[in-house]
C-alpha positions in Angstrom: -61.0 34.6 -2.1 -62.4 37.6 -4.0 -64.7 37.4 -7.1 -61.9 38.5 -9.4 -59.2 36.1 -8.0 -57.9 33.4 -10.3 -57.1 29.9 -9.3 -54.3 27.9 -11.0 -53.9 24.2 -10.4 -50.8 22.3 -11.3 -49.2 19.0 -10.2 -46.8 19.0 -7.2 -44.7 16.2 -8.7 -41.0 16.4 -9.3 -39.6 17.1 -12.9 -36.4 16.0 -14.5 -34.4 18.2 -16.9 -31.3 17.0 -18.9 -28.8 19.6 -19.9 -25.4 19.8 -21.6 -22.9 22.6 -22.3 -19.7 23.0 -24.3 -17.1 25.6 -23.3 -13.4 26.0 -23.2 -11.6 25.9 -19.9 -9.2 28.5 -18.5 -6.5 26.6 -20.4 -8.5 27.0 -23.7 -9.3 23.2 -23.8 -12.8 22.3 -25.1 -15.0 20.4 -22.6 -18.5 19.1 -22.8 -20.5 18.6 -19.5 -23.7 16.6 -19.4 -26.0 16.4 -16.4 -29.5 16.5 -15.1 -31.5 18.3 -12.4 -34.7 17.4 -10.6 -37.0 20.2 -9.5 -40.4 20.8 -7.9 -42.5 23.8 -7.0 -41.3 25.5 -3.9 -44.3 25.1 -1.5 -43.2 27.6 1.1 -44.4 31.2 1.3 -45.2 32.6 -2.1 -43.3 29.9 -4.0 -46.3 28.6 -6.0 -47.4 32.1 -7.0 -43.8 32.9 -8.2 -43.7 29.7 -10.2 -47.0 30.5 -11.9 -45.8 34.0 -12.8 -42.4 33.0 -14.1 -42.8 29.6 -15.6 -46.2 29.8 -17.3 -49.5 28.0 -17.3 -48.0 24.7 -18.6 -47.0 24.0 -15.1 -50.5 22.5 -14.9 -49.4 19.8 -17.4 -47.6 16.6 -16.8 -44.7 17.8 -18.9 -44.1 21.5 -18.2 -42.0 22.2 -21.3 -41.6 26.0 -20.7 -40.3 25.5 -17.2 -38.0 22.6 -18.2 -36.6 24.7 -21.0 -36.0 27.8 -18.9 -34.3 25.7 -16.1 -32.3 23.8 -18.7 -31.0 27.0 -20.3 -30.2 28.4 -17.0 -28.2 25.3 -16.0 -26.3 25.4 -19.4 -25.4 29.0 -18.8 -24.1 28.3 -15.3 -22.1 25.3 -16.5 -20.5 27.2 -19.2 -19.4 29.8 -16.7 -18.0 27.2 -14.4 -16.1 25.5 -17.2 -14.6 28.8 -18.3 -13.2 29.5 -14.9 -11.9 26.0 -14.2 -8.9 23.9 -15.4 -9.4 20.7 -17.3 -8.1 18.5 -14.5 -10.4 20.2 -12.0 -13.4 19.3 -14.1 -12.3 15.8 -14.7 -11.3 15.0 -11.2 -13.7 16.9 -9.0 -17.3 16.4 -10.2 -18.7 16.8 -6.8 -17.4 20.4 -6.6 -18.8 21.1 -10.0 -22.2 19.7 -9.0 -22.2 21.8 -5.8 -21.3 25.0 -7.6 -24.1 24.4 -10.2 -26.7 23.7 -7.6 -25.7 26.7 -5.4 -25.9 29.1 -8.4 -29.0 27.6 -9.8 -30.9 27.7 -6.4 -30.2 31.4 -6.2 -32.1 31.9 -9.5 -34.7 29.3 -8.7 -35.7 31.0 -5.4 -37.0 34.0 -7.5 -38.8 31.6 -9.8 -40.6 29.7 -7.0 -38.7 26.5 -7.8 -36.9 24.1 -5.5 -34.0 22.1 -6.8 -34.2 18.5 -5.4 -30.8 17.5 -6.8 -28.3 18.3 -9.5 -26.1 15.5 -11.0 -23.2 15.5 -13.4 -23.4 12.4 -15.7 -20.5 13.0 -18.0 -17.5 15.3 -18.5 -16.0 14.8 -22.0 -12.9 16.3 -23.6 -13.9 17.8 -26.9 -10.5 17.2 -28.5 -9.8 13.6 -29.4 -6.1 14.1 -29.6 -6.0 15.8 -26.3 -8.0 12.9 -24.7 -5.5 10.4 -26.2 -2.6 12.5 -24.9 -4.1 12.6 -21.4 -4.6 8.9 -21.5 -1.0 8.3 -22.6 0.2 10.6 -19.8 -2.0 8.8 -17.3 -0.8 5.4 -18.5 2.8 6.5 -18.2 2.3 7.9 -14.7 0.6 4.6 -13.7 3.4 2.6 -15.2 6.0 4.7 -13.4 4.0 4.3 -10.1 3.8 0.5 -10.7 7.6 0.4 -11.3 8.2 2.4 -8.2 6.0 0.1 -6.1 7.9 -2.9 -7.6 11.2 -1.4 -6.7 10.0 -0.7 -3.2 8.8 -4.3 -2.9 12.0 -5.7 -4.3 14.0 -3.6 -1.8 11.9 -4.9 1.1 12.4 -8.4 -0.1 16.1 -8.0 -0.5 16.3 -6.4 3.0 14.3 -9.3 4.4 16.6 -11.8 2.7 19.6 -10.1 4.1 18.2 -10.2 7.6 17.3 -13.9 7.1 20.8 -14.7 5.8 22.4 -12.9 8.8 20.2 -14.9 11.2 21.1 -18.1 9.4 24.8 -17.3 9.5 24.5 -16.4 13.2 22.8 -19.7 13.8 25.4 -21.6 11.8 28.2 -19.7 13.7 26.7 -20.5 17.0 26.2 -24.1 16.1 29.7 -24.3 14.7 31.0 -22.9 18.0 29.0 -25.4 20.0 30.3 -28.3 17.9 33.9 -27.0 18.3 33.4 -26.8 22.1 32.0 -30.3 22.2 35.0 -31.6 20.1 37.4 -29.8 22.4 35.7 -31.2 25.4 35.8 -34.7 23.8 39.5 -34.3 22.9 40.3 -33.2 26.4 38.5 -36.1 27.9 40.3 -38.5 25.6 43.6 -36.8 26.6 42.7 -37.0 30.3 41.8 -40.7 29.9 45.1 -41.3 28.0 47.1 -39.5 30.7 45.2 -41.4 33.4 45.9 -44.7 31.6 49.5 -43.8 31.3 49.7 -43.0 35.0 48.0 -46.2 35.9 50.3 -48.1 33.6 53.3 -46.5 35.2 52.0 -47.3 38.6 51.4 -50.9 37.5 54.9 -51.1 36.1 56.3 -49.6 39.3 54.4 -52.1 41.5 55.5 -55.0 39.2 59.1 -53.8 39.5 58.7 -53.7 43.3 57.3 -57.2 43.2 60.2 -58.4 41.1 62.6 -56.8 43.6 60.8 -58.4 46.5 60.9 -61.8 44.8 64.6 -61.6 44.1 65.2 -60.5 47.7 63.1 -63.4 48.9 65.0 -65.9 46.7 68.3 -64.6 47.8 67.4 -64.9 51.4 66.1 -68.4 50.8 69.4 -69.5 49.2 71.4 -68.0 52.0 69.3 -70.0 54.6 69.6 -73.2 52.6 73.4 -72.9 52.4 73.7 -72.6 56.1 71.9 -75.9 56.8 
């Protein structure tokens, strides 16, 4: 180090900056975006020297107001540009994309300032118009209601389909059972008929044998009378 060189000392801690921007979207709808960024001095290469040149001597303090103000203003400018080139729904639904865009554009500037962005976060995206916000809520509620109704209809259809299948199965079981009962009844009736026919045959056979016995008895009696008359 030469006799005319100057030495600047400042903390190497991280610093937090809050920012917020208002702008109209590509659809001319007012939006307010709030966020924060955390930064530190870029320790690589000539980062500390650039930081000292661009952000002032208050870097040596615990609260570098000038650096925070410059970074906050830069963030606000980038956010306004992003809002102006985005739609309302893109900003509301895709905060991660918004955060990445802000960090990428900010880092390009910060590299020349000797600053390293640790993180950029979006904390709120607000619709400036109260009536628009209510309209969006109403539209959202209506869409959710329609979705819920559609799901209910699908569930009801599935239940009805299930009930139809169950009824078909039950009717099939009943039909099969009815057929089995009818078969058993037919078999029973046939057995009864067979038994009756068998009984009738046996009765006829008995009557026939009885008639034969009667004839044999009459023949015997006649022969006996003939023999008696001859004595």
